[in-house]
MIDRENVO-890703 format. One line per 2 residues: number of its first residue (from 0); for each residue x, y, z of N, C-alpha, C. Coordinates in Angstrom, 1 decimal. Example, Ala and Ser with C-alpha at 12.3 -4.5 7.8 and 13.67 -1.06 7.14 Angstrom:
2
0) 13.2/-5.7/7.8/12.3/-4.5/7.8/13.2/-3.3/7.8 | 12.8/-2.2/7.1/13.7/-1.1/7.1/12.9/0.0/7.9 $
***
This chain:
310
0) 7.5/5.2/54.9/6.4/4.5/55.6/5.2/5.4/55.6 | 4.1/4.9/55.1/2.9/5.7/55.0/1.9/5.1/54.0 $
2) 1.1/5.9/53.4/0.0/5.4/52.6/0.1/5.9/51.1 | 1.3/6.4/50.8/1.5/6.9/49.4/1.4/5.7/48.4 $
4) 0.7/5.9/47.3/0.4/4.7/46.4/1.7/4.2/45.8 | 2.8/5.0/45.7/4.0/4.5/45.1/4.8/3.6/46.1 $
6) 4.5/3.6/47.3/5.2/2.8/48.3/4.4/2.6/49.5 | 3.2/2.0/49.4/2.4/1.9/50.6/2.9/0.9/51.6 $
8) 2.7/1.3/52.9/3.0/0.3/54.0/2.0/-0.8/54.1 | 2.5/-1.9/54.5/1.6/-3.0/54.8/1.7/-3.5/56.2 $
10) 0.8/-4.3/56.7/0.9/-4.8/58.1/2.0/-5.8/58.2 | 2.7/-5.9/59.3/3.8/-6.9/59.5/3.2/-8.3/59.4 $
12) 3.8/-9.1/58.5/3.4/-10.4/58.4/2.2/-10.6/57.5 | 1.6/-9.5/57.0/0.4/-9.5/56.2/0.7/-8.6/54.9 $
14) 1.4/-9.1/54.0/1.9/-8.2/52.9/0.7/-7.8/51.9 | -0.4/-8.3/52.1/-1.6/-7.9/51.2/-2.5/-7.0/52.0 $
16) -2.2/-6.7/53.2/-3.1/-5.8/54.0/-2.4/-4.4/54.1 | -3.0/-3.4/53.5/-2.4/-2.1/53.4/-2.8/-1.2/54.5 $
18) -1.9/-0.4/55.0/-2.2/0.6/56.0/-3.3/1.5/55.6 | -3.3/1.9/54.3/-4.4/2.8/53.9/-5.8/2.2/54.1 $
20) -5.9/0.9/53.8/-7.2/0.2/54.0/-7.6/0.1/55.5 | -6.5/-0.1/56.3/-6.8/-0.2/57.8/-7.3/1.1/58.3 $
22) -6.7/2.2/57.8/-7.1/3.5/58.3/-8.5/3.9/57.7 | -8.8/3.5/56.5/-10.1/3.7/55.9/-11.2/3.0/56.7 $
24) -11.0/1.8/57.1/-12.0/1.0/57.8/-12.0/1.3/59.3 | -10.9/1.8/59.8/-10.8/2.1/61.3/-10.2/3.5/61.5 $
26) -10.9/4.6/61.1/-10.3/5.9/61.2/-9.9/6.3/62.6 | -10.4/5.6/63.6/-10.0/6.0/65.0/-8.6/5.8/65.2 $
28) -7.9/5.0/64.4/-6.4/4.8/64.6/-5.7/6.1/64.4 | -6.3/7.1/63.7/-5.7/8.4/63.5/-6.0/9.4/64.6 $
30) -7.0/9.0/65.4/-7.8/9.9/66.3/-8.9/10.5/65.5 | -10.0/10.8/66.1/-11.2/11.3/65.4/-10.9/12.7/64.8 $
32) -10.1/13.5/65.5/-9.8/14.8/65.0/-9.0/14.8/63.7 | -7.9/14.0/63.7/-7.1/14.0/62.5/-7.8/13.3/61.3 $
34) -8.6/12.2/61.7/-9.4/11.6/60.6/-10.4/12.5/60.0 | -11.0/13.4/60.8/-12.0/14.3/60.3/-11.3/15.3/59.3 $
36) -10.1/15.8/59.7/-9.5/16.8/58.9/-8.9/16.2/57.6 | -8.2/15.1/57.7/-7.4/14.5/56.6/-8.0/13.3/56.0 $
38) -8.6/12.4/56.8/-9.1/11.2/56.3/-8.1/10.2/55.9 | -6.8/10.5/56.1/-5.7/9.6/55.8/-4.5/10.1/56.6 $
40) -3.4/9.3/56.6/-2.2/9.7/57.2/-1.7/10.9/56.6 | -1.5/12.0/57.3/-1.1/13.3/56.6/0.4/13.5/56.4 $
42) 1.2/12.4/56.5/2.6/12.6/56.3/3.2/11.3/55.8 | 4.4/11.4/55.2/5.1/10.2/54.8/6.5/10.3/55.5 $
44) 6.9/9.1/56.1/8.1/9.1/56.8/9.2/8.3/56.0 | 10.3/8.9/55.9/11.4/8.3/55.1/12.7/8.3/55.9 $
46) 13.5/7.3/55.6/14.9/7.2/56.1/15.8/7.2/54.9 | 16.6/8.2/54.7/17.4/8.4/53.5/18.9/8.1/53.8 $
48) 19.5/7.5/52.9/21.0/7.3/52.9/21.5/7.9/51.5 | 22.0/9.1/51.6/22.3/9.8/50.3/23.8/9.7/50.1 $
50) 24.2/8.9/49.1/25.6/8.8/48.7/25.9/9.7/47.5 | 24.9/10.0/46.8/25.0/10.8/45.6/23.9/11.9/45.6 $
52) 24.2/13.1/45.2/23.3/14.2/45.3/21.9/13.9/44.7 | 20.9/14.2/45.4/19.5/14.1/44.9/19.1/15.4/44.2 $
54) 18.2/15.4/43.4/17.9/16.5/42.4/17.6/17.8/43.1 | 18.0/18.9/42.5/17.6/20.3/42.9/16.1/20.4/42.6 $
56) 15.3/20.7/43.6/13.8/20.6/43.4/13.1/21.6/44.3 | 11.8/21.7/44.2/11.0/22.4/45.1/9.6/21.7/45.1 $
58) 8.9/21.8/46.2/7.6/21.2/46.3/6.5/22.3/46.2 | 5.5/22.1/45.4/4.4/23.1/45.2/3.6/23.3/46.5 $
60) 3.0/24.5/46.6/2.0/24.7/47.7/0.7/24.0/47.3 | -0.4/24.1/48.1/-1.6/23.3/47.9/-2.3/23.7/46.6 $
62) -2.3/25.0/46.3/-3.0/25.5/45.1/-2.3/25.0/43.8 | -0.9/25.1/43.8/-0.2/24.7/42.6/-0.2/23.2/42.5 $
64) -0.1/22.5/43.6/-0.1/21.0/43.6/-1.4/20.5/43.0 | -2.5/21.1/43.4/-3.8/20.6/42.8/-3.9/20.9/41.3 $
66) -3.4/22.0/40.9/-3.4/22.4/39.5/-2.5/21.5/38.7 | -1.3/21.2/39.2/-0.4/20.3/38.4/-1.0/18.9/38.3 $
68) -1.6/18.4/39.4/-2.1/17.1/39.4/-3.3/17.0/38.4 | -4.1/18.0/38.4/-5.3/17.9/37.4/-4.8/18.0/36.0 $
70) -3.8/18.8/35.7/-3.3/19.1/34.4/-2.4/18.0/33.9 | -1.5/17.5/34.7/-0.4/16.6/34.3/-0.4/15.4/35.3 $
72) -1.4/14.6/35.4/-1.4/13.5/36.4/-0.4/12.4/36.2 | 0.1/12.3/34.9/1.2/11.4/34.6/2.5/11.8/35.2 $
74) 2.7/13.1/35.5/3.9/13.6/36.0/3.8/13.9/37.5 | 2.7/14.4/37.9/2.4/14.8/39.3/1.3/14.0/39.9 $
76) 1.7/13.0/40.8/0.9/11.9/41.1/-0.3/12.2/42.1 | -0.2/13.3/42.8/-1.3/13.6/43.7/-1.4/15.1/43.9 $
78) -2.5/15.6/44.5/-2.7/17.0/44.6/-2.2/17.7/45.8 | -1.5/16.9/46.7/-1.1/17.5/47.9/0.1/18.4/47.8 $
80) 0.3/19.3/48.8/1.5/20.0/48.9/2.5/19.1/49.7 | 3.8/19.4/49.6/4.8/18.5/50.3/5.8/19.3/51.1 $
82) 5.3/19.9/52.2/6.3/20.5/53.1/7.2/19.4/53.6 | 8.4/19.7/53.9/9.3/18.6/54.2/10.3/19.0/55.4 $
84) 10.6/18.1/56.2/11.6/18.4/57.3/12.6/17.2/57.3 | 13.9/17.6/57.4/14.9/16.6/57.5/15.6/16.7/58.8 $
86) 15.7/15.6/59.5/16.4/15.5/60.8/17.7/14.7/60.6 | 18.8/15.2/60.9/20.1/14.5/60.6/20.3/13.4/61.6 $
88) 20.6/12.2/61.2/21.0/11.1/62.0/22.5/11.0/62.1 | 23.1/11.3/60.9/24.6/11.4/60.8/24.8/12.8/60.2 $
90) 26.1/13.2/60.0/26.4/14.5/59.4/25.7/14.5/58.0 | 25.1/15.6/57.6/24.2/15.6/56.5/24.4/17.0/55.7 $
92) 24.4/16.9/54.4/24.6/18.1/53.6/23.4/18.3/52.7 | 23.1/19.6/52.5/22.0/19.9/51.6/22.3/21.3/51.0 $
94) 21.6/21.6/49.9/21.4/22.9/49.4/20.0/23.3/49.8 | 19.9/24.6/50.3/18.6/24.9/50.9/18.4/26.4/50.8 $
96) 17.5/26.9/50.0/17.2/28.3/50.0/18.3/29.2/49.3 | 17.9/30.4/48.9/18.9/31.2/48.2/19.9/31.8/49.2 $
98) 21.1/31.9/48.8/22.2/32.5/49.6/21.9/34.0/49.8 | 22.6/34.6/50.9/22.5/36.0/51.0/23.0/36.7/49.7 $
100) 22.4/37.8/49.4/22.7/38.5/48.1/24.1/38.9/48.0 | 24.8/39.2/49.1/26.2/39.6/49.1/27.1/38.5/48.7 $
102) 26.7/37.2/49.1/27.5/36.1/48.7/27.3/35.9/47.1 | 26.1/36.0/46.6/25.9/35.8/45.2/26.7/36.9/44.4 $
104) 26.7/38.1/44.9/27.5/39.2/44.3/29.0/38.8/44.3 | 29.5/38.3/45.4/30.9/38.0/45.4/31.2/36.8/44.5 $
106) 30.3/35.9/44.3/30.5/34.8/43.4/30.5/35.2/41.9 | 29.7/36.2/41.6/29.7/36.8/40.2/31.0/37.4/39.9 $
108) 31.7/37.9/40.9/33.0/38.5/40.8/34.1/37.4/40.8 | 33.9/36.4/41.6/35.0/35.4/41.8/35.0/34.4/40.7 $
110) 33.9/34.1/40.1/33.8/33.0/39.1/33.3/33.6/37.8 | 34.3/33.9/36.9/33.9/34.5/35.6/33.0/33.6/34.8 $
112) 33.1/32.3/35.0/32.3/31.4/34.2/30.8/31.6/34.6 | 30.5/31.9/35.8/29.2/32.2/36.3/28.6/33.4/35.6 $
114) 29.5/34.5/35.5/29.1/35.7/34.9/28.9/35.5/33.4 | 29.7/34.7/32.7/29.6/34.5/31.3/28.4/33.7/31.0 $
116) 28.0/32.8/31.9/26.9/31.9/31.6/25.6/32.8/31.6 | 25.4/33.7/32.6/24.2/34.5/32.6/24.2/35.7/31.7 $
118) 25.4/36.0/31.2/25.5/37.2/30.3/25.8/38.5/31.0 | 26.4/39.4/30.3/26.8/40.7/31.0/25.6/41.5/31.3 $
120) 24.5/41.5/30.5/23.3/42.3/30.8/22.7/41.9/32.2 | 22.4/40.6/32.3/21.8/40.1/33.5/22.7/40.3/34.7 $
122) 23.9/39.9/34.6/24.8/40.1/35.7/25.0/41.5/36.2 | 25.1/42.4/35.2/25.2/43.9/35.5/24.0/44.4/36.2 $
124) 22.8/44.0/35.7/21.5/44.4/36.2/21.4/43.9/37.7 | 21.8/42.7/37.9/21.7/42.2/39.3/22.6/43.0/40.2 $
126) 23.9/43.2/39.8/24.8/43.9/40.6/24.3/45.3/40.9 | 23.8/46.0/39.9/23.4/47.4/40.1/22.1/47.5/41.0 $
128) 21.3/46.4/40.9/20.0/46.4/41.6/20.2/46.2/43.1 | 21.0/45.2/43.4/21.1/44.8/44.8/22.3/45.4/45.6 $
130) 23.3/45.9/44.9/24.4/46.5/45.7/24.0/47.6/46.5 | 24.4/47.5/47.8/24.0/48.6/48.8/22.6/48.3/49.4 $
132) 21.8/47.4/48.9/20.5/47.1/49.4/20.4/45.6/49.7 | 21.5/44.9/49.9/21.5/43.5/50.1/20.7/43.1/51.3 $
134) 20.8/43.9/52.4/20.1/43.6/53.7/19.0/44.5/54.0 | 18.5/45.3/53.0/17.5/46.3/53.2/16.2/45.6/53.7 $
136) 15.5/46.3/54.6/14.2/45.9/55.1/13.1/46.7/54.5 | 13.5/47.6/53.6/12.4/48.4/52.9/11.7/47.5/51.9 $
138) 10.4/47.5/51.9/9.6/46.6/51.1/9.9/46.7/49.6 | 10.0/47.9/49.1/10.3/48.1/47.7/11.7/47.5/47.3 $
140) 12.7/47.7/48.2/14.0/47.1/47.9/14.0/45.6/47.9 | 13.2/45.0/48.8/13.1/43.6/48.9/12.5/43.0/47.6 $
142) 11.4/43.7/47.1/10.7/43.3/45.9/11.7/43.4/44.7 | 12.4/44.5/44.6/13.4/44.6/43.5/14.5/43.6/43.6 $
144) 15.0/43.3/44.8/16.0/42.3/45.0/15.5/41.0/44.5 | 14.3/40.6/44.9/13.7/39.3/44.5/13.5/39.2/43.0 $
146) 13.1/40.3/42.4/13.0/40.3/40.9/14.3/40.1/40.2 | 15.3/40.8/40.7/16.7/40.6/40.1/17.2/39.2/40.4 $
148) 16.9/38.7/41.6/17.4/37.3/41.9/16.7/36.3/41.0 | 15.4/36.5/40.7/14.7/35.6/39.8/15.2/35.7/38.4 $
150) 15.6/36.9/37.9/16.1/37.0/36.6/17.5/36.3/36.5 | 18.3/36.4/37.5/19.6/35.8/37.5/19.4/34.3/37.5 $
152) 18.6/33.8/38.4/18.4/32.3/38.5/17.8/31.8/37.2 | 16.8/32.5/36.6/16.2/32.1/35.3/17.3/32.0/34.2 $
154) 18.2/33.0/34.2/19.3/33.0/33.2/20.2/31.7/33.4 | 20.4/31.3/34.6/21.2/30.1/34.8/20.4/28.9/34.4 $
156) 19.1/28.8/34.8/18.3/27.5/34.6/17.9/27.4/33.1 | 17.8/28.5/32.4/17.4/28.4/31.0/18.5/28.5/30.0 $
158) 19.7/28.5/30.5/20.9/28.7/29.6/21.0/27.4/28.7 | 21.5/27.7/27.5/21.7/26.6/26.5/22.6/25.5/27.1 $
160) 22.2/24.2/26.9/22.9/23.1/27.6/24.3/23.0/27.1 | 24.6/23.3/25.9/26.0/23.3/25.4/26.8/24.4/26.0 $
162) 26.2/25.5/26.3/27.0/26.6/26.9/27.2/26.3/28.4 | 26.2/25.7/29.0/26.4/25.2/30.4/27.5/24.3/30.5 $
164) 27.5/23.2/29.6/28.6/22.2/29.7/30.0/22.9/29.4 | 30.1/23.8/28.5/31.3/24.5/28.2/31.8/25.3/29.4 $
166) 30.9/26.0/30.0/31.3/26.9/31.2/31.7/26.0/32.4 | 30.9/24.9/32.6/31.3/24.0/33.7/32.7/23.4/33.5 $
168) 33.0/23.0/32.3/34.3/22.5/32.0/35.4/23.5/32.3 | 35.2/24.7/31.8/36.1/25.8/32.1/36.3/26.0/33.6 $
170) 35.2/26.1/34.3/35.2/26.3/35.8/36.0/25.2/36.5 | 35.6/23.9/36.2/36.2/22.8/36.9/37.7/22.7/36.6 $
172) 38.1/22.9/35.3/39.5/22.8/34.9/40.3/23.9/35.6 | 39.7/25.1/35.8/40.4/26.1/36.5/40.6/25.8/38.0 $
174) 39.5/25.3/38.6/39.5/25.0/40.0/40.5/23.8/40.3 | 40.6/22.8/39.4/41.4/21.7/39.7/42.9/22.0/39.5 $
176) 43.2/23.1/39.0/44.6/23.5/38.8/45.1/24.4/40.0 | 44.2/24.6/41.0/44.5/25.3/42.2/44.4/24.5/43.4 $
178) 44.8/25.0/44.6/44.7/24.3/45.8/43.2/24.4/46.3 | 42.6/23.3/46.7/41.2/23.3/47.1/41.1/22.9/48.6 $
180) 40.5/23.7/49.4/40.3/23.4/50.8/39.1/22.5/51.0 | 39.3/21.5/51.9/38.2/20.6/52.2/37.0/21.3/52.8 $
182) 35.8/21.0/52.3/34.6/21.7/52.8/34.3/23.0/52.1 | 35.2/23.4/51.2/35.0/24.7/50.5/33.9/24.6/49.4 $
184) 33.5/25.8/48.9/32.6/25.8/47.8/33.2/25.2/46.5 | 34.5/25.5/46.4/35.3/24.9/45.2/35.3/23.4/45.3 $
186) 35.5/22.8/46.4/35.4/21.3/46.6/34.0/20.8/46.2 | 33.0/21.5/46.7/31.6/21.0/46.4/31.3/21.1/44.9 $
188) 31.8/22.1/44.2/31.6/22.3/42.8/32.3/21.1/42.1 | 33.5/20.8/42.5/34.2/19.6/41.8/33.5/18.3/42.1 $
190) 33.1/18.1/43.3/32.4/16.9/43.7/31.1/16.6/43.0 | 30.3/17.7/42.9/29.0/17.5/42.2/29.3/17.3/40.7 $
192) 30.3/17.9/40.1/30.6/17.7/38.7/31.0/16.2/38.5 | 31.7/15.6/39.4/32.0/14.2/39.3/30.8/13.3/39.2 $
194) 29.7/13.8/39.9/28.5/13.0/40.0/27.6/13.3/38.8 | 27.6/14.6/38.4/26.7/15.0/37.3/27.5/15.9/36.4 $
196) 28.4/15.4/35.5/29.3/16.2/34.7/28.5/17.2/33.8 | 28.9/18.4/33.9/28.4/19.5/33.0/26.9/19.9/33.3 $
198) 26.4/19.5/34.5/25.0/19.7/34.8/24.8/21.2/35.2 | 23.7/21.8/34.9/23.4/23.2/35.3/23.4/23.3/36.8 $
200) 23.1/22.2/37.5/23.1/22.3/39.0/24.4/22.7/39.6 | 25.5/22.5/38.9/26.8/22.9/39.4/26.8/24.4/39.7 $
202) 26.2/25.2/38.8/26.1/26.7/39.0/25.1/27.0/40.1 | 24.1/26.1/40.4/23.2/26.4/41.5/23.9/26.5/42.8 $
204) 25.0/25.8/43.0/25.8/25.9/44.2/26.1/27.3/44.5 | 26.3/28.2/43.5/26.7/29.5/43.7/25.5/30.4/44.0 $
206) 24.3/29.9/44.0/23.1/30.7/44.3/22.4/30.1/45.5 | 22.6/28.9/45.9/21.8/28.2/47.0/22.8/28.0/48.2 $
208) 22.2/28.1/49.4/23.0/27.9/50.6/23.4/26.4/50.7 | 24.7/26.3/51.1/25.2/24.9/51.4/25.1/24.8/52.9 $
210) 24.2/23.9/53.3/23.9/23.7/54.7/24.5/22.4/55.2 | 25.2/22.4/56.3/25.8/21.2/56.9/25.1/20.9/58.2 $
212) 24.4/19.8/58.4/23.8/19.5/59.6/24.6/18.5/60.4 | 24.7/18.7/61.7/25.3/17.7/62.6/24.2/16.9/63.1 $
214) 24.5/15.7/63.6/23.4/14.8/64.2/22.5/15.5/65.1 | 21.2/15.4/64.9/20.0/15.9/65.6/19.7/17.3/65.2 $
216) 20.5/18.0/64.3/20.0/19.2/63.7/19.0/19.0/62.6 | 18.2/20.0/62.2/17.2/19.8/61.3/17.0/21.0/60.4 $
218) 16.4/20.8/59.2/16.0/21.9/58.4/14.5/21.6/58.0 | 13.8/22.7/57.8/12.4/22.6/57.3/12.4/23.2/55.9 $
220) 11.8/22.5/55.0/11.7/22.9/53.6/10.3/23.2/53.3 | 9.9/24.5/53.3/8.5/24.8/53.0/8.2/24.7/51.5 $
222) 7.0/24.9/51.2/6.6/24.9/49.8/7.3/26.0/49.0 | 7.6/25.8/47.8/8.1/26.8/46.8/9.5/27.3/47.2 $
224) 10.3/26.4/47.9/11.7/26.7/48.3/12.6/25.7/47.7 | 13.7/26.2/47.0/14.6/25.3/46.3/15.5/24.5/47.3 $
226) 15.7/23.3/47.0/16.6/22.5/47.9/17.1/21.2/47.2 | 18.2/20.7/47.7/18.7/19.4/47.2/19.5/18.7/48.4 $
228) 19.3/17.4/48.6/20.1/16.7/49.5/21.3/16.2/48.8 | 22.5/16.4/49.5/23.8/16.1/48.8/24.4/14.9/49.4 $
230) 24.4/14.7/50.7/25.1/13.5/51.2/24.5/13.3/52.6 | 24.8/12.0/53.2/24.3/11.6/54.5/23.0/10.8/54.3 $
232) 22.0/11.3/53.9/20.8/10.6/53.6/20.7/10.1/52.1 | 10.3/12.1/44.7/8.9/11.8/45.1/7.9/12.5/44.2 $
234) 7.1/12.2/44.6/6.1/12.8/43.7/5.8/14.2/44.1 | 5.1/15.0/43.2/4.8/16.4/43.3/6.1/17.1/43.6 $
236) 7.2/16.8/42.9/8.5/17.4/43.0/8.7/18.0/41.6 | 9.1/19.3/41.7/9.5/20.0/40.4/11.0/20.1/40.4 $
238) 11.6/19.3/39.5/13.1/19.2/39.4/13.7/20.2/38.4 | 14.9/20.5/38.7/15.6/21.5/37.8/17.1/21.2/37.5 $
240) 17.7/20.3/38.3/19.1/20.1/38.1/19.6/18.9/38.9 | 20.8/18.4/38.6/21.4/17.3/39.3/20.5/16.1/39.2 $
242) 20.0/15.8/38.1/19.1/14.7/37.9/18.9/14.3/36.4 | 18.8/13.0/36.1/18.5/12.6/34.7/16.9/12.6/34.5 $
244) 16.2/12.8/35.6/14.7/12.8/35.5/14.1/14.0/34.8 | 12.8/14.0/34.6/12.1/15.1/34.0/12.3/16.4/34.7 $
246) 12.7/17.5/34.0/12.9/18.8/34.6/11.8/19.7/34.1 | 11.2/20.4/35.0/10.1/21.4/34.7/10.6/22.8/35.1 $
248) 11.5/23.3/34.4/12.2/24.6/34.8/11.2/25.7/34.8 | 10.3/25.8/33.8/9.4/26.9/33.7/8.5/27.0/35.0 $
250) 8.0/25.8/35.4/7.1/25.8/36.6/8.0/26.2/37.8 | 9.2/25.7/37.9/10.0/25.9/39.1/10.3/27.4/39.2 $
252) 10.6/28.1/38.1/11.0/29.5/38.1/9.8/30.3/38.6 | 8.5/29.9/38.2/7.3/30.7/38.5/6.9/30.5/40.0 $
254) 7.2/29.3/40.6/6.7/28.9/41.9/7.5/29.4/43.0 | 8.8/29.7/42.8/9.7/30.0/44.0/9.4/31.3/44.6 $
256) 9.7/31.4/45.9/9.4/32.6/46.7/10.6/33.6/46.5 | 11.7/33.1/46.2/13.0/33.9/46.0/13.3/34.7/47.3 $
258) 13.0/34.0/48.5/13.5/34.5/49.7/15.0/34.2/49.8 | 15.7/35.1/50.4/17.2/34.9/50.5/17.6/35.1/52.0 $
260) 18.7/34.4/52.4/19.2/34.5/53.7/20.3/33.5/53.9 | 21.0/33.6/55.1/22.2/32.7/55.3/21.8/31.3/55.6 $
262) 22.8/30.4/55.6/22.6/29.0/55.8/22.1/28.7/57.2 | 22.5/29.5/58.2/22.1/29.3/59.6/20.6/29.5/59.7 $
264) 20.0/30.4/58.9/18.6/30.7/59.0/17.7/29.6/58.5 | 18.3/28.6/57.8/17.6/27.4/57.3/17.4/26.3/58.4 $
266) 18.2/26.4/59.5/18.2/25.3/60.5/17.0/25.5/61.5 | 16.3/24.5/61.7/15.2/24.5/62.6/15.7/24.0/64.0 $
268) 15.5/24.8/65.0/16.1/24.5/66.3/15.0/23.8/67.1 | 15.3/22.6/67.6/14.4/21.8/68.4/14.3/22.4/69.9 $
270) 13.2/22.0/70.6/13.1/22.4/72.0/12.8/21.2/72.8 | 13.1/21.1/74.1/12.7/20.0/74.9/11.2/19.8/74.9 $
272) 10.8/18.5/74.9/9.4/18.3/74.8/8.8/18.0/76.1 | 7.8/18.8/76.5/7.0/18.5/77.7/7.8/18.1/78.9 $
274) 8.8/18.9/79.2/9.7/18.7/80.4/10.5/17.4/80.4 | 10.6/16.9/79.2/11.4/15.7/79.0/12.9/16.0/79.0 $
276) 13.8/15.1/79.5/15.2/15.3/79.5/15.8/14.5/78.3 | 15.1/13.7/77.6/15.7/12.9/76.6/14.9/13.0/75.2 $
278) 13.9/13.9/75.1/13.2/14.0/73.9/13.2/15.5/73.4 | 13.4/15.7/72.1/13.3/17.0/71.6/12.2/17.1/70.6 $
280) 11.5/18.3/70.5/10.4/18.5/69.6/10.9/19.4/68.5 | 10.6/18.9/67.2/10.9/19.7/66.0/9.5/20.1/65.5 $
282) 9.2/21.3/65.6/7.8/21.8/65.3/7.8/22.8/64.2 | 7.7/22.3/62.9/7.7/23.2/61.8/6.4/24.0/61.7 $
284) 6.4/25.1/60.9/5.2/26.0/60.8/4.1/25.4/59.9 | 3.7/24.2/60.1/2.7/23.5/59.3/1.8/22.7/60.3 $
286) 0.7/22.3/59.9/-0.2/21.5/60.8/-0.1/20.0/60.6 | 0.5/19.5/59.5/0.4/18.1/59.2/1.3/17.2/60.1 $
288) 2.4/17.7/60.5/3.3/16.9/61.4/4.2/17.7/62.2 | 4.7/17.1/63.3/5.9/17.5/64.1/6.7/16.2/64.3 $
290) 7.9/16.3/64.8/8.7/15.2/65.0/9.3/15.2/66.4 | 9.3/14.1/67.1/9.9/13.9/68.4/11.2/13.1/68.2 $
292) 12.3/13.5/68.7/13.5/12.7/68.8/13.8/12.3/70.2 | 13.7/11.0/70.5/14.0/10.5/71.8/15.3/9.8/71.8 $
294) 16.2/10.2/72.6/17.5/9.5/72.7/17.6/8.7/74.0 | 17.6/7.4/73.8/17.6/6.4/74.9/18.9/5.7/75.0 $
296) 19.2/5.1/76.2/20.5/4.4/76.4/20.2/3.2/77.3 | 21.2/2.3/77.5/20.9/1.1/78.3/20.5/1.4/79.7 $
298) 20.9/2.6/80.3/20.4/3.0/81.6/19.1/3.6/81.6 | 18.7/4.2/80.5/17.4/4.9/80.4/16.6/4.4/79.2 $
300) 16.0/3.2/79.4/15.4/2.5/78.3/14.0/2.9/77.9 | 13.4/3.8/78.8/12.0/4.2/78.6/11.9/5.7/78.6 $
302) 10.9/6.2/77.9/10.6/7.6/77.9/9.1/7.8/78.2 | 8.8/8.6/79.2/7.4/8.8/79.6/7.2/10.3/79.5 $
304) 6.0/10.7/79.0/5.7/12.1/78.9/4.6/12.5/79.9 | 4.7/13.7/80.5/3.7/14.1/81.4/2.4/14.5/80.6 $
306) 1.3/14.3/81.3/0.0/14.6/80.6/-0.1/16.1/80.6 | -0.1/16.7/79.3/-0.1/18.1/79.1/-1.5/18.7/79.6 $
308) -2.5/17.9/79.6/-3.8/18.5/80.0/-4.0/18.6/81.5 | -3.0/18.0/82.3/-3.2/18.0/83.7/-2.9/19.4/84.3 $
***
């Protein structure tokens, strides 16, 4: 729901009257302040039902978004950045951000197919660079860790498609011959291969956090951060795997921040809104939107907020 040209909202009972036109002719519906800053609705609201994994992707920041739109308007439909927040209505799965480096190190050891895909030089360099400095707060160590992480991810994403398919088949065949725990990394690898056989995104599971949200939990997906929605639940999206759509791997590799951390660090914790007992505020570190979740029941059918200016 919103004013995006690929799926613009219309007024109820008036299918030819678009929300964008209403806002343009009556900017006060946004409030004068928001209208002055944006001139349009600054967010797009979606309800997703994801039965099959959606593509591994990242959204550009404002500078890159404008550049991609101007250079490739047929691929990137508008110049805006696309920070994103997902609030779980049911149990929800996603890949979000790079795993802690010690997890990636352990997977290079545990999964020989992963090591063979990236090659001995790249894997050895990554191991030598980050071992002992996985959690370092020293600026130089963080920079070298990010560089090594980028090299490893690039080796995965630019690997020859035939080699990827071969290594995925080896990996899945080996996993299927052993006992698999429900909810494990191995189960996720097998499940995604059933949806996208031989796809390079299978190996991304070994580099990106597997985040499971319970109802009312949320994640915020900032610009230039890799993510994919897997189960439960656009334009200016740079895709790289788990999709038959256009993939722009080179742009993706250049744009990512290569921040790394555990799955819990990806979850956005809500706070009670304005002394309310039934509403939670999800307030991401951006100016375009926040989200209120109000939980009502037959005994409490209304929600009223105190005047914050009082």
